[in-house]
N, C-alpha and C positions, 0 to 999 in steps of 0.2 A: 845352494840355490833353492828358493821357495818352490812349492809345488804348483802345478797347473791349477789345481782346485783352489789353492790359497789365492792365486792371482784372480781367478774368477770371482771369488768372494769380495776381493778389494774392488773389482770393476763393477760389481753388481749395483753399487750406489750411483753410478754415472747416469745422469738424467739425459733423456732424449730431447728431440726437437720440440720447442714450445709451439711453433707454428709452421709445420712442415709444408714443403711445396712439392706437389706431385711431379711437375716437369723436371725437377732436379733429383727425383727419386730419393727424397730424403726420408730414410728409415734408419733407425739405430742398428748398429752392428750388435748382435746379442753378445752378452758378456762371456758366455761359454765359448763361442767361436773366437772372439778376440783373444781370450786367455789361451786357447789352443794354439793359435797362430803365433802369438808373441812368445809363448813358452817354447815352441819348436824353434823359433828364430834364436832365442836365447841359448838353447841347447846346441845349436849350430855355430855359436860364437858370433852371431850377427846383430847383437844388441849391446852388450856391455862394452863400454869404451868406444862406441861408435856414434856418429851422427845419425839419428833416425828421423826420417821425414814421413809424415802422414799426409798424402795428397787427397783432398776432399775430406778433410778431417771431421766434418760434421760437428758433433758435440764432444769429440776428443777421445773416443774409446781406444783406438789403436795408439794414438800419441801418448795417452796416459798409461796404457799398458807398458809401453817402452820406458816411460819415465819411472814407473814402479820397479822395473827390472834393471836399472842402473845404466841406461844409455848416457853417454857423456853429454849429449845435447839432443834435444828433441824440437822439431819444427812441425807445427800443424798448419797446413794451408787450407783455407776454406773461404769460398766466395760470399757466403751468407754471414753478415755481421751479427745477426741475431743468434745464429748457431754458435758463433765464436764467443759471444757473451756467456752462453750456457757452458761452453767448454772451459772458460776461465773459472766459473763457479765450480765446475766438476774438478778442476785441478786442485782447488782448495778443499773440496769435499774428500777426495781420495788421499790427500797428503802426499802428492808426487815428490819423489826423492831426487829427481833430476830437473834441471832448468828446462822449461818449455817456452818456446817462442811461438806466439800465435800470429799468423800472417793472414790478413784479409785480402785475398787475391784469387784469380782464376787458377785453379790447380793445374790446368793444361798450359798455362803461361806464367808460372810462378817467378817472382823476382828473386831467384836464387841462382848463384853462380857456382857451378861445380868446381871450377879451378880454385876458388877461395875455400869452399867447404872441404874439398878433398885434401887440400894442403894441410888441414888440421888432423883429419882422421878419415877412415873409410866411411862410406855412406850406404845406409840401408833404407830402402823405402818399404813401408808397410801400409797397404791401402785397401779400401773396399770401394772401388769406383762404381759409378752408375752402370747398370747392366745394359742400358739402352732399351728398356722395356716400354718406355713411353713413345707414342707416335711422334715422329720427327726427331727422335733421339737415338736412332739406330747406330750401333757400333760406338756408343759413347766411350766405352772402355778403351778403344783404340787410341784416342787422343791422350788418355792418361798414360798408357804404355809408351807412347812416343816421348812423353816427358820423362818417364822413368829411364828410358834408354839413354837420355842425355845426362841424367843425374847420378844414377845409382851404380854401386859396385855389385849389390845384390838386392833383390826385391821379393816381396811376398804380396800377392794380390788375390782378391776374391772375385770370381767371375761366375756368370750363370752356368749351370750344368750344361755340358756339351760343348764347352769352349776350348777343349784341349787342342784340337787341330789348329784352331785359329791362333791360340797363344803360342804354341810351339813354332808355327810358321812365322809369326811376327817376330818372335825372339831370334830365330835363326837369321832372318833378314836384317835385323838390327844389331847383330853382334852379340847375341845372348844365347843361353842354353837353359832349358828347363831341367832342373836337377831333381825336383820333388813335385809331386802332384797328388792331391788327395781330396776326397769328397767331403762336403760339409753340409749341414742342414741349418738354415736360418729360420728360426721360429719367430715370426713377426706378428705383433698385435695389430689389430685394425687401426690404420692411421688416416686413411682418406675415405671420403663419402662413397666413392665408387666401389669400395671393397665391401663384400657381402658377409664375410665371416669375421668373427671376433678375433681369430688368429689363423695363421696359415703357415705351413712349412714350405720353404723355398729351397729347392735343391741347388747347390752351388759347388764350385770346385776352387781349390786354393793352389796356387802355383808359386814355387820358389824358382827364381831365375838368377843365374850368375851372368853378369855383363862384362864383356871383354873390353878392358880399358887399356890394352897394350898400345893402341894408337894415340892415346891422349898425350898431350905435350904439357 
């Protein structure tokens, strides 16, 4: 298995949003954070020979990380067609080793059927949903988790710092269990006009959740 640092180097060439939208909280997931999460998922056996879905894929950072680590199939779901165009270019740029399917759709209502996907192999979701930091976008990550609860066998998701109580409560109510949680720092370059600093560190938390599929038919 390649190293986390090696994966970070491969992902460092992934381009970000050409025309980001503040209301969608479009900021690129830093390569170091993506490499950390995907490497951990790979160590836990949650990437190789699985279907990996990136909800709110943006320009493809998590999807491509999974593709570089031998996922059997990767699906990146993103509402912004412009971002998906960049993601396709990024796929060629990194030389992804797994097939990636890019789907232009609302990640909270993706045109994906668990019964068909899971019949082929287990499903892992890896995502960095919007934190709900913009006015009128409160609890945006809840809708993403609701989708994950319907799709995944296991998931990894990045949330705003201080989200542990919410994520654990949501998971328990939806038939899941948080098995791992760790802090992460997202170092983000200035993206929008309202931002005053050239870069900022955003405190975040990453959660691994196992979802109970015993009741699935």
